[in-house]
C-alpha positions, 0 to 999 in steps of 0.5 A: 500540540507537542512534537511527540504527538504530532509525528507523521505516519512516515516517521521511522520510529514514532514515539507518540503515546500508544492509543490502540484500536481494533477496526473491522473491514469487510470486502467480498465476504472477507472480514479482517480485523486490524489493530491500529495505533497512534503514529500510523496512518488512519488509526481510527478506520481503514481510510476511504482511499485504501478501501476503494483500492481494496474493493477494486483489486480482485478485478485485476489480472496480473502475472502470478509472480507474487505481490508487493505492498509499498507503504503498508502501514498496519497492513490493510492493502497487503493483508487483503491481497494475501486473502484474495490470492492465497497462493501468492506471497505478499511482501509488505514494506514501510519505513514506519516500524510501529506500522510494521509491528502492527502489520505483523500482529494483524497478520497473526490476528487474521491467521494470514501466513502468506506474507513477508513484512519488513522495513524498506524506504520505498524499494531500498531493501528490495533486491534490484533483481526482485520482480513482482506480478503486482505492486499496490500502493496508497502512497504517503502523500504527506511524505512529499512529492519526491517520495510519491514519485519514487514509489510510482516510477521505481515500480517499473524495475520491480515488475515482471513483463506484464506486471501491474502497478495499482495506485490510489490517489485523490485528484486534489492530492496529485492524481493528474501529475501521478497519471502523467508520471505513470504514462511517461514511465510505463507508456500507459495509465488507465483509470480503473475507478473513480470514487468521491475524488479518489482514483485507482490508477493502473500501469502495466509493464509492457 
């Protein structure tokens, strides 16, 4: 396999040959279509972990102070959040420009306009004073533990009081250490859902 075809989804500018697909995903009578491509995470389907988190999101209460999706890829978490909470603005960030271009295309495809989609390496392009009521993430495990830890611990300074961080992560890919880090950072961490090895973790900025 060539380096070009083996690029990871957290590359800033994938040069893998394009291979677009359209996938459908339905939750709570909301049916969204996503254009995907080579060079982004889970191009053939909405990955199982993201699905577990998407299905759990509507059950979560959080302050009405807008939403951030960190590591959005082609946009399933953020775009479903925008449909679940149409009065909120959902900001969707990633380092992968191809993923961001797809997320923008998918927002248009699904007639979703309460989103802002832009490049950011974790929180680097988010103003230090910017606060959200909800941050959601399916962290890029293959980008390494440091990146994942920065997403989790860095969320606290970007949440309002009572703001909520939701994370989906597999047990075998670091859920115990993620739960430990969230407990240390926030003083709390709740397991909201377990499903086939995937855990949805919630931390509240008390």
